[in-house]
C-alpha positions as a Python dict, from the first residue, in 0.01 Angstrom:
ca = {
    (1, 'M'): (0, 0, 0),
    (2, 'P'): (-240, -189, 228),
    (3, 'K'): (-537, -5, 376),
    (4, 'I'): (-463, 78, 739),
    (5, 'L'): (-771, 88, 957),
    (6, 'G'): (-597, 194, 1278),
    (7, 'K'): (-670, 103, 1637),
    (8, 'I'): (-979, -110, 1608),
    (9, 'E'): (-1226, -112, 1895),
    (10, 'K'): (-1549, -54, 1698),
    (11, 'P'): (-1472, -197, 1353),
    (12, 'S'): (-1655, -62, 1050),
    (13, 'V'): (-1841, -362, 914),
    (14, 'E'): (-1965, -196, 595),
    (15, 'K'): (-1618, -82, 487),
    (16, 'S'): (-1458, -419, 551),
    (17, 'K'): (-1683, -676, 386),
    (18, 'V'): (-1450, -724, 91),
    (19, 'G'): (-1081, -794, 51),
    (20, 'K'): (-842, -961, 290),
    (21, 'K'): (-826, -870, 659),
    (22, 'L'): (-513, -890, 873),
    (23, 'Y'): (-541, -836, 1249),
    (24, 'C'): (-194, -728, 1364),
    (25, 'V'): (-116, -805, 1729),
    (26, 'P'): (211, -676, 1881),
    (27, 'L'): (412, -975, 2001),
    (28, 'L'): (536, -930, 2359),
    (29, 'F'): (757, -1173, 2548),
    (30, 'S'): (828, -1254, 2910),
    (31, 'T'): (1091, -1455, 3096),
    (32, 'K'): (1102, -1647, 3422),
    (33, 'E'): (1305, -1360, 3569),
    (34, 'A'): (1059, -1089, 3462),
    (35, 'P'): (932, -857, 3740),
    (36, 'Q'): (588, -943, 3871),
    (37, 'D'): (443, -604, 3780),
    (38, 'Y'): (543, -665, 3417),
    (39, 'V'): (398, -1017, 3422),
    (40, 'K'): (71, -879, 3558),
    (41, 'M'): (54, -615, 3284),
    (42, 'L'): (133, -880, 3022),
    (43, 'D'): (-156, -1096, 3143),
    (44, 'Q'): (-386, -794, 3118),
    (45, 'Y'): (-253, -725, 2771),
    (46, 'W'): (-334, -1072, 2639),
    (47, 'D'): (-678, -1064, 2800),
    (48, 'Q'): (-746, -736, 2619),
    (49, 'V'): (-605, -872, 2293),
    (50, 'E'): (-848, -1163, 2316),
    (51, 'E'): (-1135, -919, 2366),
    (52, 'H'): (-1032, -697, 2075),
    (53, 'V'): (-984, -990, 1838),
    (54, 'S'): (-1326, -1122, 1938),
    (55, 'N'): (-1473, -783, 1845),
    (56, 'L'): (-1297, -801, 1510),
    (57, 'E'): (-1476, -1124, 1431),
    (58, 'K'): (-1771, -900, 1344),
    (59, 'V'): (-1581, -807, 1029),
    (60, 'G'): (-1432, -1146, 966),
    (61, 'V'): (-1360, -1460, 1165),
    (62, 'P'): (-988, -1544, 1133),
    (63, 'V'): (-904, -1865, 952),
    (64, 'K'): (-525, -1833, 972),
    (65, 'I'): (-262, -1729, 1228),
    (66, 'Y'): (83, -1607, 1129),
    (67, 'H'): (339, -1597, 1411),
    (68, 'E'): (680, -1437, 1382),
    (69, 'I'): (969, -1679, 1447),
    (70, 'I'): (756, -1985, 1361),
    (71, 'F'): (853, -2193, 1058),
    (72, 'S'): (639, -2502, 1133),
    (73, 'T'): (266, -2561, 1101),
    (74, 'G'): (19, -2744, 1323),
    (75, 'Q'): (131, -2916, 1642),
    (76, 'A'): (501, -2859, 1578),
    (77, 'G'): (439, -2487, 1545),
    (78, 'L'): (229, -2481, 1863),
    (79, 'Q'): (503, -2658, 2057),
    (80, 'A'): (758, -2404, 1933),
    (81, 'I'): (535, -2118, 2053),
    (82, 'Q'): (487, -2285, 2392),
    (83, 'R'): (864, -2310, 2440),
    (84, 'Q'): (895, -1936, 2377),
    (85, 'N'): (598, -1789, 2561),
    (86, 'E'): (324, -1970, 2753),
    (87, 'R'): (82, -1675, 2742),
    (88, 'T'): (110, -1638, 2365),
    (89, 'Y'): (71, -2013, 2333),
    (90, 'Q'): (-257, -2001, 2525),
    (91, 'F'): (-391, -1733, 2290),
    (92, 'V'): (-286, -1917, 1974),
    (93, 'K'): (-405, -2258, 2096),
    (94, 'S'): (-748, -2117, 2180),
    (95, 'K'): (-779, -2011, 1816),
    (96, 'V'): (-639, -2335, 1675),
    (97, 'D'): (-886, -2532, 1888),
    (98, 'K'): (-1163, -2341, 1708),
    (99, 'G'): (-1030, -2446, 1369),
    (100, 'V'): (-791, -2161, 1288),
    (101, 'S'): (-487, -2279, 1090),
    (102, 'L'): (-140, -2199, 1228),
    (103, 'E'): (70, -2111, 923),
    (104, 'A'): (446, -2139, 878),
    (105, 'L'): (553, -1776, 840),
    (106, 'E'): (931, -1795, 846),
    (107, 'D'): (1189, -1968, 630),
    (108, 'E'): (1397, -2164, 882),
    (109, 'K'): (1731, -2110, 707),
    (110, 'L'): (1675, -1736, 661),
    (111, 'F'): (1556, -1690, 1017),
    (112, 'K'): (1857, -1869, 1167),
    (113, 'E'): (2094, -1666, 951),
    (114, 'Y'): (1923, -1345, 1063),
    (115, 'M'): (1949, -1448, 1430),
    (116, 'D'): (2314, -1552, 1399),
    (117, 'W'): (2419, -1217, 1252),
    (118, 'G'): (2223, -1044, 1529),
    (119, 'M'): (2412, -1243, 1792),
    (120, 'C'): (2741, -1154, 1626),
    (121, 'L'): (2650, -785, 1648),
    (122, 'S'): (2586, -819, 2021),
    (123, 'V'): (2941, -938, 2099),
    (124, 'V'): (3161, -762, 1842),
    (125, 'R'): (3408, -502, 1973),
    (126, 'S'): (3585, -366, 1665),
    (127, 'P'): (3400, -81, 1484),
    (128, 'D'): (3527, -202, 1147),
    (129, 'V'): (3410, -557, 1212),
    (130, 'A'): (3078, -428, 1345),
    (131, 'K'): (3023, -231, 1024),
    (132, 'K'): (3082, -539, 812),
    (133, 'I'): (2860, -761, 1029),
    (134, 'L'): (2586, -497, 1019),
    (135, 'E'): (2585, -520, 639),
    (136, 'F'): (2533, -898, 658),
    (137, 'Y'): (2265, -854, 925),
    (138, 'R'): (2068, -600, 723),
    (139, 'N'): (2093, -815, 412),
    (140, 'A'): (1956, -1115, 603),
    (141, 'E'): (1684, -895, 753),
    (142, 'Q'): (1576, -773, 409),
    (143, 'R'): (1558, -1126, 270),
    (144, 'R'): (1366, -1244, 576),
    (145, 'D'): (1119, -956, 544),
    (146, 'K'): (1070, -1030, 176),
    (147, 'H'): (988, -1394, 253),
    (148, 'I'): (738, -1302, 527),
    (149, 'V'): (558, -1050, 306),
    (150, 'K'): (542, -1301, 21),
    (151, 'R'): (399, -1569, 251),
    (152, 'I'): (121, -1341, 374),
    (153, 'N'): (42, -1196, 31),
    (154, 'E'): (24, -1540, -130),
    (155, 'T'): (-151, -1745, 139),
    (156, 'L'): (-414, -1496, 262),
    (157, 'K'): (-695, -1544, 12),
    (158, 'E'): (-976, -1314, -100),
    (159, 'G'): (-1239, -1275, 171),
    (160, 'E'): (-1023, -1437, 440),
    (161, 'S'): (-924, -1291, 776),
    (162, 'A'): (-603, -1373, 963),
    (163, 'I'): (-408, -1281, 1277),
    (164, 'L'): (-45, -1168, 1258),
    (165, 'L'): (158, -1192, 1579),
    (166, 'M'): (473, -986, 1530),
    (167, 'R'): (687, -735, 1716),
    (168, 'D'): (559, -390, 1633),
    (169, 'E'): (888, -258, 1494),
    (170, 'N'): (902, -548, 1249),
    (171, 'R'): (538, -509, 1147),
    (172, 'I'): (590, -137, 1081),
    (173, 'R'): (885, -219, 857),
    (174, 'I'): (708, -474, 638),
    (175, 'Q'): (352, -338, 635),
    (176, 'P'): (399, -103, 335),
    (177, 'R'): (475, -411, 123),
    (178, 'F'): (150, -593, 190),
    (179, 'S'): (-71, -622, -117),
    (180, 'S'): (-318, -337, -168),
    (181, 'D'): (-624, -557, -108),
    (182, 'I'): (-520, -635, 251),
    (183, 'H'): (-708, -436, 516),
    (184, 'V'): (-477, -394, 816),
    (185, 'F'): (-633, -374, 1163),
    (186, 'L'): (-398, -271, 1445),
    (187, 'V'): (-484, -443, 1771),
    (188, 'Q'): (-347, -204, 2035),
    (189, 'P'): (-534, -240, 2366),
    (190, 'P'): (-479, 2, 2659),
    (191, 'A'): (-242, -236, 2839),
    (192, 'L'): (5, -199, 2552),
    (193, 'N'): (63, 167, 2641),
    (194, 'D'): (106, 70, 3006),
    (195, 'I'): (375, -180, 2911),
    (196, 'Y'): (557, 66, 2685),
    (197, 'R'): (547, 327, 2965),
    (198, 'W'): (679, 72, 3214),
    (199, 'A'): (964, -19, 2976),
    (200, 'R'): (1062, 347, 2927),
    (201, 'N'): (1063, 407, 3301),
    (202, 'S'): (1272, 95, 3361),
    (203, 'V'): (1531, 210, 3108),
    (204, 'A'): (1538, 559, 3262),
    (205, 'K'): (1595, 413, 3610),
    (206, 'T'): (1875, 191, 3480),
    (207, 'V'): (2047, 487, 3314),
    (208, 'E'): (2012, 691, 3632),
    (209, 'R'): (2171, 414, 3839),
    (210, 'T'): (2471, 396, 3605),
    (211, 'K'): (2531, 768, 3657),
    (212, 'N'): (2546, 736, 4036),
}
């Protein structure tokens, strides 16, 4: 089990001088159609993430970035991030410009298989077919998770610090499998709670409208 150091705002330097350090940042997305209030909160979120990660440099300056969904390194990886999310791209590029290495986290074949089964689940109508597809989806998910954990465990070296950009639910699922010498720092700025609250309220309003 990795050592979990919680919500880091004032990192403990003395306790974190040894081992490997992984700064886990929840990956949040936006779209062109996203409401302006959400976009504003997302901008605040990434500003706060930048501040928190800068504070974490007191315990270790990151030398690597791992980004969920990315299976290319360097410029190709940056371009892939830019196509997905401009705000995330700005954050990652600012680190790469300082010499941080963007690592290939995913296996392209595994990731595409995982996504395809997920898309199948979203359109299936038959319960029996859904059950079968769910088995394939979970199998692909498990193999994808195994690959990601292996990549981090093998490429993050002793004394190094790195940033992991990943959706929180996925990070929670794989975190117990990180090697025991990895110190996990959860980057969870105040704006994250605001966004989660906004999302819950949006869902509640949608459900209420369907009842009327």
